[in-house]
PADREN-434586 format. One line per field, with one value per residue (C-alpha): chain; z, x, y; residue in three letters. Coordinates in Angstrom, 3 decimals. Each point is the difference from the previous one (the first is absolute). Example, Ala and Ser with C-alpha at 12.3 -4.5 7.8 and 13.67 -1.06 7.14 Angstrom:
PADREN-434586
c = A; A
up = 7.800; -0.660
east = 12.300; 1.370
north = -4.500; 3.440
r = ALA; SER
END
This chain:
PADREN-434586
c = A; A; A; A; A; A; A; A; A; A; A; A; A; A; A; A; A; A; A; A; A; A; A; A; A; A; A; A; A; A; A; A; A; A; A; A; A; A; A; A; A; A; A; A; A; A; A; A; A; A; A; A; A; A; A; A; A; A; A; A; A; A; A; A; A; A; A; A; A; A; A; A; A; A; A; A; A; A; A; A; A; A; A; A; A; A; A; A; A; A; A; A; A; A; A; A; A; A; A; A; A; A; A; A; A; A; A; A; A; A; A; A; A; A; A; A; A; A; A; A; A; A; A; A; A; A; A; A; A; A
up = 224.146; -1.240; -0.838; -3.676; 0.002; 1.629; -2.628; -2.820; 1.373; 0.202; -3.457; -1.408; 1.651; -1.263; -3.636; 0.429; 1.163; -2.357; -2.579; -3.511; -1.265; 2.836; -0.702; -3.675; 1.091; 2.348; -2.759; -2.285; 2.873; 0.766; -3.666; -0.117; 3.189; -1.306; -3.279; 1.822; 2.086; -3.114; -1.735; 3.031; -0.033; -3.628; 0.016; 3.162; -0.173; 1.097; -2.557; 2.125; -2.826; 2.291; 2.092; -3.147; -1.361; 3.201; -0.044; -3.577; 0.413; 2.884; -2.295; -2.813; 2.381; 1.018; -3.656; -0.701; 2.897; -1.332; -3.385; 1.245; 2.322; -2.664; -0.283; -3.676; -0.089; -0.200; -3.309; 1.827; 1.079; -3.560; -0.147; 3.502; -1.006; -2.919; 2.298; 2.557; -2.701; -1.257; 3.558; 0.795; -3.217; 0.878; 3.403; -1.322; -2.681; 2.405; 2.433; -2.687; -1.269; 3.284; -1.900; 2.449; -2.626; -0.557; 3.795; 0.197; -2.804; 1.698; 3.383; -1.522; -1.659; 3.191; 2.025; -2.475; 0.226; 3.820; 0.072; -2.295; 2.068; 3.153; -1.595; -1.064; 3.633; 1.309; -2.496; 0.589; 3.792; -0.545; -2.216; 2.587; 2.690; -2.164
east = -87.947; -2.814; -3.458; 0.756; 3.237; -1.836; -2.777; 2.525; 1.788; -3.273; -0.995; 3.474; -0.212; -3.513; 1.162; 3.110; -1.989; -2.993; -0.751; 0.994; -3.597; -0.944; 2.972; -0.983; -3.557; 1.476; 2.105; -3.053; -1.961; 2.843; 0.200; -3.710; 0.220; 2.907; -1.786; -3.134; 1.936; 1.846; -3.303; -1.294; 3.145; -0.261; -3.782; -0.270; -0.372; 3.631; 1.477; 2.803; 2.242; 2.970; -2.066; -1.559; 3.539; 1.137; -3.122; 0.156; 3.745; -1.047; -2.582; 2.584; 2.420; -2.626; -0.837; 3.705; 0.238; -2.920; 1.771; 3.344; -1.354; -2.139; 0.603; 0.561; -0.166; -3.733; -1.785; -2.203; 3.058; 0.506; -3.422; 0.514; 3.318; -1.734; -2.789; 2.520; 2.051; -3.140; -0.971; 3.520; 0.016; -3.384; 1.125; 3.229; -1.887; -2.638; 2.631; 1.687; -3.211; -1.885; -2.773; -2.624; -1.754; 3.187; 0.397; -3.548; 0.517; 3.186; -1.846; -2.947; 2.191; 1.965; -3.291; -1.200; 3.226; -0.185; -3.588; 0.848; 3.010; -2.161; -2.410; 2.883; 1.327; -3.410; -0.620; 3.399; -0.610; -3.360; 1.589; 2.751; -2.630; -1.927
north = 172.087; 2.200; -1.135; 0.830; -2.027; -2.943; 0.202; 0.149; -3.155; -1.881; 0.989; -0.908; -3.447; -0.581; 0.749; -2.181; -2.986; 0.473; -2.779; 0.985; 0.077; 2.360; 2.168; 0.358; 0.997; 2.583; 1.429; 0.375; 1.571; 2.415; 1.079; 0.576; 2.062; 2.154; 0.659; 0.962; 2.450; 1.369; 0.494; 1.982; 2.091; 0.953; 0.292; 2.149; 3.763; 0.595; -2.382; -1.412; -1.170; -0.739; -2.384; -1.523; -0.621; -1.800; -2.151; -0.964; -0.917; -2.311; -1.600; -0.281; -1.739; -2.505; -0.805; -0.374; -2.455; -1.945; -0.137; -1.163; -2.675; -1.756; -3.715; -0.161; -3.794; 0.345; 1.039; 2.373; 2.026; 1.194; 1.574; 1.481; 1.387; 1.867; 1.271; 1.280; 1.696; 1.727; 1.120; 1.159; 2.099; 1.475; 1.007; 1.559; 1.877; 1.133; 1.261; 2.010; 1.530; -0.063; -1.777; -1.197; -2.076; -2.157; -0.274; -1.285; -2.438; -1.377; -0.162; -1.792; -2.587; -0.615; -0.219; -2.707; -1.989; 0.277; -1.312; -2.902; -0.773; 0.001; -2.425; -2.264; -0.007; -0.800; -2.766; -1.573; -0.038; -1.631; -2.672; -0.613; -0.638; -2.437
r = UNK; UNK; UNK; UNK; UNK; UNK; UNK; UNK; UNK; UNK; UNK; UNK; UNK; UNK; UNK; UNK; UNK; UNK; UNK; UNK; UNK; UNK; UNK; UNK; UNK; UNK; UNK; UNK; UNK; UNK; UNK; UNK; UNK; UNK; UNK; UNK; UNK; UNK; UNK; UNK; UNK; UNK; UNK; UNK; UNK; UNK; UNK; UNK; UNK; UNK; UNK; UNK; UNK; UNK; UNK; UNK; UNK; UNK; UNK; UNK; UNK; UNK; UNK; UNK; UNK; UNK; UNK; UNK; UNK; UNK; UNK; UNK; UNK; UNK; UNK; UNK; UNK; UNK; UNK; UNK; UNK; UNK; UNK; UNK; UNK; UNK; UNK; UNK; UNK; UNK; UNK; UNK; UNK; UNK; UNK; UNK; UNK; UNK; UNK; UNK; UNK; UNK; UNK; UNK; UNK; UNK; UNK; UNK; UNK; UNK; UNK; UNK; UNK; UNK; UNK; UNK; UNK; UNK; UNK; UNK; UNK; UNK; UNK; UNK; UNK; UNK; UNK; UNK; UNK; UNK
END
């Protein structure tokens, strides 16, 4: 087994055993990372649109996953569903038009959601220890 295959197996097992709240944080973080890379691909001197397309699609897929896994039994899920739909549409439109400003807006919204999510995880853990 190659080192790369071993690393992939370890990474896959880590994701499969990760608590749901950590997985959600990881999804937010991944979407932010892909959008940062897409922005760089469009904004660079060479304008690598193929790479930007691949990266924005990865971010779109993450946002879609966040949408479909929402627990709609909570009131906050309705608001999140609207936010996710807006972000998804931003990413799709940005990808079509190679619009860096829309990519940045989507990234910033996802970054903000990620940070709030991290605060919620931290707060919940503190409450659980008390």
